[in-house]
DRENGUPA-385539 format. One record per residue (C-alpha): residue in three letters; x, y, z. Coordinates in Angstrom, 1 decimal. Example, Ala and Ser with C-alpha at 12.3 -4.5 7.8 and 13.67 -1.06 7.14 Angstrom:
2
+-------+--------+--------+--------+
: kekol :      u :      v :      w :
+-------+--------+--------+--------+
:   Ala :   12.3 :   -4.5 :    7.8 :
:   Ser :   13.7 :   -1.1 :    7.1 :
+-------+--------+--------+--------+
***
This chain:
416
+-------+--------+--------+--------+
: kekol :      u :      v :      w :
+-------+--------+--------+--------+
:   Met :   24.4 :   -0.9 :   41.8 :
:   Thr :   22.2 :   -3.9 :   41.2 :
:   Ile :   20.3 :   -2.0 :   38.6 :
:   Phe :   23.4 :   -1.1 :   36.7 :
:   Ala :   24.7 :   -4.7 :   36.9 :
:   Val :   21.5 :   -6.0 :   35.4 :
:   Ala :   21.6 :   -3.4 :   32.7 :
:   Ala :   25.3 :   -4.3 :   31.9 :
:   Val :   24.6 :   -8.0 :   31.6 :
:   Val :   21.5 :   -7.6 :   29.5 :
:   Ile :   23.0 :   -5.0 :   27.0 :
:   Thr :   26.3 :   -6.8 :   26.7 :
:   Ala :   24.4 :  -10.1 :   25.8 :
:   His :   22.4 :   -8.2 :   23.2 :
:   Val :   25.4 :   -6.4 :   21.7 :
:   Ile :   27.2 :   -9.8 :   21.3 :
:   Ala :   24.2 :  -11.6 :   19.9 :
:   Tyr :   22.9 :   -8.9 :   17.5 :
:   Gln :   25.6 :   -8.0 :   15.0 :
:   Lys :   23.6 :   -6.3 :   12.3 :
:   Ile :   22.8 :   -2.6 :   12.0 :
:   Ser :   19.3 :   -1.8 :   13.3 :
:   Pro :   16.9 :   -0.5 :   10.7 :
:   Phe :   15.9 :    2.1 :   13.2 :
:   Asp :   18.5 :    4.4 :   11.6 :
:   Glu :   21.4 :    3.0 :   13.7 :
:   Gly :   23.9 :    3.7 :   10.9 :
:   Val :   23.2 :    7.5 :   10.8 :
:   His :   23.0 :    7.7 :   14.6 :
:   Phe :   26.5 :    6.1 :   14.8 :
:   Asp :   27.8 :    8.5 :   12.2 :
:   Tyr :   26.5 :   11.3 :   14.4 :
:   Val :   28.2 :    9.8 :   17.5 :
:   Val :   31.6 :    9.6 :   15.6 :
:   Lys :   31.4 :   13.2 :   14.5 :
:   Ala :   30.1 :   14.4 :   17.9 :
:   Ala :   33.0 :   12.7 :   19.6 :
:   Arg :   35.2 :   15.1 :   17.5 :
:   Gly :   33.1 :   18.1 :   18.5 :
:   Glu :   31.1 :   18.3 :   15.3 :
:   Ile :   27.3 :   18.8 :   14.8 :
:   Val :   25.7 :   17.0 :   11.8 :
:   Gln :   24.2 :   19.6 :    9.5 :
:   Lys :   21.2 :   19.2 :    7.3 :
:   Gly :   22.5 :   18.0 :    3.9 :
:   Glu :   25.6 :   16.3 :    5.4 :
:   Lys :   26.5 :   12.8 :    4.2 :
:   Leu :   27.8 :    9.7 :    6.1 :
:   Gly :   31.5 :    9.5 :    6.9 :
:   Gln :   33.7 :    6.6 :    5.9 :
:   Gln :   33.8 :    5.0 :    9.4 :
:   Ala :   30.0 :    4.7 :    9.5 :
:   Met :   29.7 :    3.5 :    5.9 :
:   Arg :   32.2 :    0.8 :    6.6 :
:   Glu :   30.3 :   -0.5 :    9.6 :
:   Ile :   27.1 :   -0.5 :    7.6 :
:   Ala :   28.6 :   -2.3 :    4.7 :
:   Cys :   30.4 :   -4.9 :    6.8 :
:   Arg :   27.6 :   -5.6 :    9.3 :
:   Gly :   24.6 :   -5.1 :    6.9 :
:   Ile :   21.3 :   -3.5 :    7.8 :
:   Asp :   18.7 :   -5.8 :    9.3 :
:   Leu :   16.4 :   -5.4 :    6.3 :
:   Arg :   15.6 :   -8.0 :    3.6 :
:   Gly :   16.7 :   -7.4 :    0.0 :
:   Leu :   19.0 :   -4.4 :    0.7 :
:   Val :   22.2 :   -4.4 :   -1.4 :
:   Leu :   25.2 :   -2.7 :    0.1 :
:   Pro :   28.8 :   -2.1 :   -1.2 :
:   Pro :   31.4 :   -4.9 :   -0.5 :
:   Cys :   32.9 :   -4.7 :    3.0 :
:   Asp :   36.5 :   -4.8 :    1.8 :
:   Ser :   36.1 :   -1.6 :   -0.4 :
:   Leu :   39.0 :    0.8 :    0.0 :
:   Ser :   36.6 :    3.7 :    0.3 :
:   Phe :   32.8 :    4.1 :    0.1 :
:   Asp :   30.6 :    6.3 :   -2.0 :
:   Pro :   27.6 :    7.7 :    0.0 :
:   Glu :   25.4 :    7.4 :   -3.2 :
:   Ala :   25.6 :    3.6 :   -2.8 :
:   Phe :   23.8 :    3.7 :    0.6 :
:   Pro :   20.2 :    4.2 :    1.5 :
:   Asn :   18.8 :    7.8 :    1.1 :
:   Glu :   21.9 :    8.5 :   -1.1 :
:   Gly :   24.1 :    8.5 :    2.0 :
:   Phe :   22.5 :   11.6 :    3.6 :
:   Asn :   22.6 :   11.6 :    7.4 :
:   Ser :   18.9 :   12.0 :    8.3 :
:   Ala :   19.9 :   12.4 :   12.1 :
:   Asp :   20.6 :   16.0 :   11.5 :
:   Ile :   17.2 :   16.8 :   12.8 :
:   His :   18.3 :   15.7 :   16.3 :
:   Thr :   20.1 :   17.7 :   18.9 :
:   Pro :   23.7 :   16.8 :   19.5 :
:   Val :   23.5 :   16.3 :   23.3 :
:   Tyr :   22.9 :   12.5 :   23.3 :
:   Tyr :   25.6 :   12.0 :   20.6 :
:   Gly :   28.2 :   14.1 :   22.4 :
:   Ile :   27.7 :   12.2 :   25.6 :
:   Thr :   27.7 :    8.8 :   23.9 :
:   Gly :   30.7 :    9.7 :   21.7 :
:   Gly :   32.7 :   10.7 :   24.8 :
:   Leu :   31.8 :    7.5 :   26.6 :
:   Ala :   32.6 :    5.4 :   23.5 :
:   Arg :   36.0 :    7.0 :   23.1 :
:   Gly :   36.7 :    6.3 :   26.8 :
:   Leu :   35.7 :    2.7 :   26.4 :
:   Val :   38.0 :    2.2 :   23.4 :
:   Ala :   40.9 :    4.0 :   25.1 :
:   Ser :   40.6 :    1.8 :   28.2 :
:   Gly :   40.4 :   -1.4 :   26.2 :
:   Val :   36.9 :   -2.3 :   27.3 :
:   Ala :   35.7 :   -2.2 :   23.6 :
:   Ala :   37.7 :   -3.0 :   20.5 :
:   Asp :   36.0 :   -0.5 :   18.2 :
:   Met :   34.0 :    2.7 :   18.3 :
:   Phe :   30.8 :    1.0 :   17.1 :
:   Thr :   30.8 :   -1.6 :   19.9 :
:   Ala :   31.7 :    1.0 :   22.5 :
:   Ala :   28.8 :    3.3 :   21.4 :
:   Arg :   26.4 :    0.3 :   21.8 :
:   Leu :   27.8 :   -0.5 :   25.3 :
:   Ala :   27.2 :    3.1 :   26.3 :
:   Gly :   23.6 :    2.1 :   26.4 :
:   Ile :   24.4 :    0.5 :   29.8 :
:   Leu :   24.6 :    3.9 :   31.3 :
:   Trp :   21.5 :    5.2 :   29.6 :
:   Leu :   19.4 :    2.2 :   30.6 :
:   Gly :   20.8 :    1.9 :   34.1 :
:   Leu :   20.3 :    5.5 :   34.8 :
:   Gly :   16.8 :    5.5 :   33.5 :
:   Leu :   15.9 :    2.5 :   35.6 :
:   Leu :   17.5 :    4.1 :   38.7 :
:   Leu :   15.4 :    7.3 :   38.2 :
:   Ile :   12.2 :    5.2 :   38.0 :
:   Trp :   13.2 :    3.6 :   41.3 :
:   Tyr :   13.7 :    7.0 :   43.0 :
:   Ala :   10.5 :    8.4 :   41.5 :
:   Gly :    8.6 :    5.4 :   42.8 :
:   Lys :   10.0 :    5.8 :   46.3 :
:   Glu :    9.2 :    9.5 :   46.2 :
:   Leu :    5.6 :    8.5 :   45.7 :
:   Gly :    5.8 :    5.9 :   48.5 :
:   Val :    5.5 :    2.9 :   46.2 :
:   Ala :    6.4 :   -0.4 :   48.0 :
:   Thr :    9.7 :   -2.0 :   47.2 :
:   Ala :    8.5 :   -5.4 :   45.9 :
:   Pro :    6.1 :   -4.2 :   43.2 :
:   Leu :    8.4 :   -1.4 :   42.2 :
:   Ala :   11.4 :   -3.8 :   41.7 :
:   Val :    9.4 :   -6.3 :   39.7 :
:   Val :    7.9 :   -3.7 :   37.4 :
:   Ile :   11.4 :   -2.2 :   36.8 :
:   Gly :   12.6 :   -5.7 :   36.0 :
:   Ala :    9.8 :   -6.3 :   33.6 :
:   Val :   10.3 :   -3.0 :   31.8 :
:   Ala :   14.1 :   -3.5 :   31.5 :
:   Ala :   13.5 :   -6.9 :   29.8 :
:   Thr :   11.0 :   -5.6 :   27.2 :
:   Pro :   12.1 :   -5.9 :   23.5 :
:   Thr :   11.4 :   -2.1 :   23.3 :
:   Leu :   14.0 :   -0.9 :   25.8 :
:   Leu :   16.4 :   -3.9 :   25.3 :
:   His :   16.9 :   -3.1 :   21.6 :
:   Ala :   16.9 :    0.6 :   22.0 :
:   Ser :   19.5 :    0.5 :   24.8 :
:   Ala :   21.8 :   -2.0 :   23.0 :
:   Thr :   21.9 :   -0.2 :   19.7 :
:   Val :   23.1 :    3.3 :   18.8 :
:   Thr :   20.0 :    5.5 :   19.0 :
:   Asn :   18.9 :    8.5 :   20.9 :
:   Asp :   15.6 :    6.7 :   21.7 :
:   Thr :   17.2 :    5.3 :   24.8 :
:   Ala :   17.8 :    8.8 :   26.2 :
:   Gly :   14.0 :    9.1 :   26.5 :
:   Leu :   14.0 :    6.9 :   29.5 :
:   Val :   16.5 :    9.2 :   31.3 :
:   Ala :   14.7 :   12.4 :   30.2 :
:   Gly :   11.2 :   11.1 :   31.3 :
:   Gly :   12.5 :    9.6 :   34.6 :
:   Leu :   14.5 :   12.7 :   35.6 :
:   Leu :   11.7 :   15.2 :   34.7 :
:   Met :    9.1 :   13.1 :   36.6 :
:   Leu :   11.3 :   12.8 :   39.7 :
:   Val :   12.2 :   16.5 :   39.9 :
:   Thr :    8.5 :   17.5 :   39.3 :
:   Leu :    7.4 :   15.2 :   42.2 :
:   Arg :   10.1 :   16.6 :   44.4 :
:   Trp :    9.4 :   20.3 :   43.5 :
:   Glu :    5.7 :   19.7 :   44.3 :
:   Arg :    6.7 :   18.8 :   47.8 :
:   Gly :    9.2 :   21.6 :   48.2 :
:   Arg :   12.3 :   19.3 :   47.9 :
:   Ser :   13.7 :   20.7 :   44.7 :
:   Pro :   14.2 :   24.3 :   43.6 :
:   Leu :   12.3 :   25.9 :   40.8 :
:   Trp :   15.4 :   26.5 :   38.7 :
:   Leu :   16.2 :   22.8 :   38.8 :
:   Leu :   12.8 :   22.0 :   37.4 :
:   Gly :   13.4 :   24.4 :   34.5 :
:   Leu :   16.9 :   23.0 :   33.8 :
:   Val :   15.6 :   19.5 :   33.7 :
:   Ala :   12.8 :   20.4 :   31.3 :
:   Phe :   15.3 :   22.2 :   29.1 :
:   Leu :   17.6 :   19.1 :   29.2 :
:   Ala :   14.7 :   16.7 :   28.3 :
:   Leu :   14.1 :   18.6 :   25.0 :
:   Ala :   17.9 :   19.0 :   24.5 :
:   Leu :   18.3 :   15.2 :   24.5 :
:   Lys :   15.5 :   14.6 :   21.9 :
:   Thr :   12.6 :   16.7 :   20.9 :
:   Thr :   10.1 :   13.8 :   21.1 :
:   Asn :   10.7 :   14.0 :   24.8 :
:   Ile :    8.2 :   16.8 :   24.8 :
:   Leu :    5.7 :   14.0 :   25.7 :
:   Ala :    7.3 :   13.8 :   29.1 :
:   Val :    7.0 :   17.6 :   29.4 :
:   Gly :    3.3 :   17.4 :   28.6 :
:   Leu :    2.8 :   14.5 :   31.1 :
:   Cys :    4.4 :   16.5 :   34.0 :
:   Ala :    2.4 :   19.6 :   33.0 :
:   Leu :   -0.8 :   17.6 :   33.1 :
:   Tyr :    0.2 :   16.1 :   36.5 :
:   Leu :    0.4 :   19.6 :   38.0 :
:   Leu :   -2.9 :   20.7 :   36.3 :
:   Leu :   -4.7 :   17.7 :   37.7 :
:   Arg :   -3.8 :   18.6 :   41.2 :
:   Pro :   -6.9 :   18.5 :   43.4 :
:   Arg :   -8.0 :   21.7 :   45.2 :
:   Thr :   -8.0 :   20.0 :   48.6 :
:   Val :   -5.7 :   17.3 :   49.8 :
:   Asp :   -4.9 :   15.9 :   53.2 :
:   Pro :   -2.3 :   16.8 :   54.3 :
:   Pro :   -1.9 :   20.0 :   52.3 :
:   Pro :    1.3 :   20.1 :   50.1 :
:   Pro :    4.0 :   22.8 :   50.6 :
:   Arg :    3.2 :   24.3 :   47.2 :
:   Thr :    0.1 :   26.5 :   47.4 :
:   Ser :    0.0 :   26.9 :   43.6 :
:   Asn :    1.5 :   25.0 :   40.7 :
:   Arg :    1.4 :   27.9 :   38.2 :
:   Ala :    5.1 :   28.7 :   38.7 :
:   Gly :    6.0 :   25.1 :   38.0 :
:   Leu :    3.8 :   24.9 :   35.0 :
:   Ala :    5.2 :   28.1 :   33.6 :
:   Val :    8.8 :   27.0 :   34.1 :
:   Ile :    8.3 :   23.5 :   32.7 :
:   Leu :    6.6 :   24.7 :   29.5 :
:   Gly :    8.8 :   27.8 :   29.1 :
:   Ser :   12.0 :   25.9 :   29.5 :
:   Ala :   10.9 :   23.2 :   27.1 :
:   Gly :    9.7 :   25.8 :   24.6 :
:   Leu :   13.1 :   27.6 :   24.8 :
:   Ala :   15.0 :   24.5 :   24.2 :
:   Leu :   12.9 :   23.7 :   21.1 :
:   Ala :   13.2 :   27.2 :   19.8 :
:   Val :   17.0 :   27.3 :   20.2 :
:   Trp :   17.4 :   24.0 :   18.4 :
:   Val :   15.1 :   24.9 :   15.5 :
:   Gly :   16.9 :   28.1 :   15.0 :
:   Leu :   20.3 :   26.6 :   15.2 :
:   His :   19.4 :   23.7 :   12.8 :
:   Ala :   18.1 :   26.2 :   10.3 :
:   Ile :   21.2 :   28.3 :   10.4 :
:   Met :   23.5 :   25.3 :   10.0 :
:   Ala :   21.6 :   23.7 :    7.1 :
:   Lys :   23.5 :   23.2 :    3.9 :
:   Pro :   21.9 :   24.5 :    0.6 :
:   Val :   21.4 :   21.0 :   -1.0 :
:   Val :   18.4 :   19.1 :   -2.2 :
:   Ile :   17.7 :   16.0 :   -0.2 :
:   Pro :   15.7 :   13.2 :   -1.8 :
:   Ile :   12.3 :   12.8 :    0.0 :
:   Asp :    9.7 :   10.2 :   -0.8 :
:   Asp :    6.4 :   11.4 :   -2.1 :
:   Pro :    4.1 :   11.7 :    0.9 :
:   Gly :    1.3 :   10.6 :   -1.3 :
:   Gly :   -1.4 :   13.3 :   -0.8 :
:   Gly :   -2.5 :   15.8 :    1.8 :
:   Leu :   -3.2 :   15.3 :    5.4 :
:   Gln :   -6.1 :   13.0 :    6.0 :
:   Phe :   -8.3 :   13.1 :    9.1 :
:   Leu :   -8.2 :    9.3 :    9.4 :
:   Asn :   -4.4 :    9.4 :    9.5 :
:   Val :   -4.6 :   11.6 :   12.6 :
:   Leu :   -7.4 :    9.6 :   14.1 :
:   Ala :   -5.5 :    6.3 :   13.6 :
:   Asn :   -2.5 :    7.6 :   15.5 :
:   Leu :   -4.6 :    8.0 :   18.7 :
:   Thr :   -3.5 :    4.5 :   19.5 :
:   Thr :    0.1 :    4.6 :   18.3 :
:   Leu :    1.6 :    5.5 :   21.7 :
:   Ile :   -0.6 :    3.1 :   23.6 :
:   Thr :    1.7 :    1.9 :   25.0 :
:   Pro :    5.4 :    2.4 :   24.2 :
:   Val :    6.4 :   -1.0 :   25.5 :
:   Ser :    4.0 :   -2.8 :   23.1 :
:   Tyr :    5.9 :   -2.8 :   19.8 :
:   Gly :    8.2 :   -5.6 :   18.6 :
:   Leu :   11.8 :   -5.5 :   17.3 :
:   Pro :   12.8 :   -4.9 :   13.7 :
:   Thr :   14.2 :   -8.3 :   12.8 :
:   Ala :   12.8 :  -11.3 :   11.0 :
:   Val :   12.9 :  -13.3 :   14.2 :
:   Leu :   12.1 :  -10.7 :   16.8 :
:   Gly :    9.3 :   -9.3 :   14.8 :
:   Glu :    7.2 :  -12.4 :   15.2 :
:   Ile :    3.8 :  -12.5 :   16.9 :
:   Ala :    5.3 :  -13.9 :   20.2 :
:   Phe :    7.4 :  -10.8 :   20.7 :
:   Trp :    4.6 :   -8.4 :   20.0 :
:   Ala :    2.5 :  -10.4 :   22.5 :
:   Ile :    5.0 :  -10.2 :   25.4 :
:   Gly :    5.3 :   -6.4 :   25.0 :
:   Gly :    1.5 :   -6.3 :   24.6 :
:   Phe :    0.9 :   -8.1 :   27.9 :
:   Leu :    2.9 :   -5.5 :   29.9 :
:   Gly :    1.3 :   -2.8 :   27.9 :
:   Val :   -2.2 :   -4.0 :   28.8 :
:   Leu :   -1.2 :   -3.9 :   32.5 :
:   Met :    0.0 :   -0.4 :   32.1 :
:   Ile :   -3.1 :    0.7 :   30.4 :
:   Gly :   -5.2 :   -0.7 :   33.2 :
:   Ala :   -3.2 :    1.2 :   35.8 :
:   Thr :   -3.7 :    4.5 :   33.9 :
:   Val :   -7.4 :    4.0 :   33.0 :
:   Ala :   -8.6 :    2.9 :   36.4 :
:   Pro :   -8.1 :    6.3 :   38.2 :
:   Val :   -9.6 :    8.1 :   35.2 :
:   Leu :  -12.7 :    5.9 :   35.3 :
:   Arg :  -13.1 :    6.4 :   39.1 :
:   Gly :  -12.6 :   10.1 :   38.6 :
:   Ser :  -10.3 :   10.0 :   41.7 :
:   Phe :   -7.0 :   11.9 :   41.7 :
:   Ser :   -6.6 :   12.3 :   45.4 :
:   Glu :   -3.5 :   10.2 :   45.5 :
:   Arg :   -0.4 :   11.4 :   43.7 :
:   Trp :    0.2 :    8.2 :   41.8 :
:   Glu :   -3.4 :    8.4 :   40.5 :
:   Arg :   -2.8 :   11.8 :   39.1 :
:   Leu :    0.5 :   10.6 :   37.5 :
:   Ala :   -1.3 :    7.6 :   36.0 :
:   Gly :   -4.1 :    9.7 :   34.6 :
:   Ser :   -1.7 :   12.2 :   33.1 :
:   Ala :    0.2 :    9.3 :   31.4 :
:   Gly :   -3.0 :    7.9 :   30.0 :
:   Ile :   -4.1 :   11.3 :   28.6 :
:   Thr :   -0.7 :   12.0 :   27.1 :
:   Met :   -0.5 :    8.6 :   25.4 :
:   Leu :   -3.9 :    9.1 :   23.9 :
:   Leu :   -3.4 :   12.6 :   22.6 :
:   Gly :    0.3 :   12.4 :   21.9 :
:   Gly :    0.0 :   10.3 :   18.8 :
:   Ala :   -2.5 :   12.5 :   17.1 :
:   Leu :   -0.5 :   15.7 :   18.0 :
:   Phe :    2.7 :   14.1 :   16.6 :
:   Ala :    0.8 :   13.2 :   13.4 :
:   Leu :   -0.1 :   16.8 :   12.9 :
:   Ala :    3.3 :   18.1 :   13.8 :
:   Ser :    5.1 :   15.7 :   11.5 :
:   Tyr :    2.9 :   16.6 :    8.6 :
:   Ala :    3.5 :   20.3 :    9.2 :
:   Leu :    7.3 :   19.8 :    9.3 :
:   Tyr :    7.9 :   17.1 :    6.8 :
:   Gly :    4.8 :   16.9 :    4.7 :
:   Glu :    3.8 :   13.3 :    5.8 :
:   Val :    2.5 :   11.6 :    8.9 :
:   Ile :    5.3 :    9.8 :   10.7 :
:   Val :    4.6 :    8.5 :   14.2 :
:   Ser :    6.3 :    5.6 :   15.9 :
:   Pro :    5.7 :    4.0 :   19.3 :
:   Arg :    9.4 :    4.6 :   20.0 :
:   Tyr :    8.6 :    8.3 :   20.3 :
:   Gly :    6.8 :    7.5 :   23.6 :
:   Ile :    9.8 :    6.0 :   25.5 :
:   Ser :    9.9 :    9.1 :   27.7 :
:   Leu :    6.4 :    8.1 :   29.0 :
:   Ile :    7.6 :    4.6 :   30.2 :
:   Pro :    8.9 :    5.9 :   33.6 :
:   Ala :    5.5 :    7.3 :   34.6 :
:   Leu :    3.7 :    4.2 :   33.3 :
:   Ala :    6.1 :    1.9 :   35.3 :
:   Val :    5.6 :    3.8 :   38.5 :
:   Ala :    1.8 :    3.9 :   38.0 :
:   Leu :    1.7 :    0.2 :   37.4 :
:   Ala :    3.9 :   -0.5 :   40.5 :
:   Ala :    1.6 :    1.7 :   42.7 :
:   Ala :   -1.5 :   -0.2 :   41.4 :
:   Ile :   -0.2 :   -3.7 :   42.3 :
:   Arg :   -1.4 :   -4.7 :   45.7 :
:   Trp :   -1.8 :   -8.5 :   45.3 :
:   Arg :    1.3 :  -10.5 :   46.2 :
:   Pro :    0.7 :  -13.4 :   43.8 :
:   Ala :    0.6 :  -10.8 :   41.0 :
:   Ile :    4.2 :   -9.7 :   42.0 :
:   Trp :    5.5 :  -13.3 :   41.7 :
:   Gly :    3.6 :  -13.8 :   38.4 :
:   Leu :    5.2 :  -10.6 :   37.0 :
:   Trp :    8.7 :  -11.8 :   38.0 :
:   Val :    8.1 :  -15.1 :   36.1 :
:   Phe :    7.0 :  -13.0 :   33.1 :
:   Ala :   10.0 :  -10.7 :   33.3 :
:   Val :   12.6 :  -13.5 :   33.5 :
:   Gly :   10.8 :  -15.5 :   30.7 :
:   Gln :   10.6 :  -12.5 :   28.5 :
:   Leu :   14.3 :  -11.8 :   28.8 :
:   Ala :   15.2 :  -15.4 :   28.1 :
:   Leu :   13.0 :  -15.5 :   25.0 :
:   Val :   14.4 :  -12.3 :   23.5 :
:   Leu :   18.0 :  -13.2 :   24.1 :
:   Ser :   17.6 :  -16.7 :   22.8 :
:   Ala :   16.0 :  -15.4 :   19.7 :
:   Leu :   18.8 :  -12.9 :   19.2 :
:   Val :   21.5 :  -15.6 :   19.5 :
:   Ser :   19.7 :  -17.8 :   16.9 :
:   Ala :   18.9 :  -15.0 :   14.5 :
+-------+--------+--------+--------+
***
């Protein structure tokens, strides 16, 4: 309950302080939430609805120089909005939007929120709180001590990365839940504490929440592959091949189902797409080797929160996480479970950016990779860092950092 209380306070403060529409496509995500609450799935070629356009026009998008229609317009023309009003969120599965839409309608009906937009943002309390809770249980499954686990969760919750994602309408925040749940069930299945069917169901759900959560699938698959031949004491599972097959097969099935469904529902319209500016370049792929190192290291998309200080605070925690993942790899030791988890996270971060670069070019004709795509890796990184902390002064120092980080971000949001 403490974790959910902290998440509620942090997100509510952010929602009150940050009134503009996030440039991380929050407007189109909100439009999807509104439609999903009515049982609809956004199709390729579909345009924004009036409710979403009014929120965008009245709140404004947090980008300099963008001109939008007047807030008091009787109705809105999608052509007057960015991307000619097309809802670019059609590429995403409807699961996050359906859940968030249902929660938002409940918050409005109960009087907790005055409007659907605020309610959809407040639903981030559930996503963030549940994600943090799953990190806690996964850490305890690995036997991580309470003090370092608690401080790392506190530091992660206060990062600009998760704070902004969880307090705005975006399916990015679902990555924390997907990554945490898949990691927890994988750890439990390895010890014979969860059935194989549950492992498959969770892998399917991870991809159903957002396809970029495939990074969490890859991480857990690597974790099972790195399992040492001899451990003391021997684990209940004599072979991880069944787990590997179920994780990869279920994730592949979820991806195939959505790709097929999306293609069937697509409307026959021409959507304006910026010129990608040439073919795929090897340097573009190579440059993205560092894009996902680490997901907590990018700043927020505002004039104030994008300053160097906010990149620095995320970067500090990111450096600690990198150290926790690199150390086991350099030692070549994966005898302990947390070391295998850390090594798997490090390898996935390194290779994930380049693989996403190739995949995005194949699908969209341009290289599009964002650190936000790696949010599903944060649970494993957090647990690995907590397991690596053995020095008590470091725990107190990290608490000071976490509290200071949260105060700095919220004060900047209020003054923005």
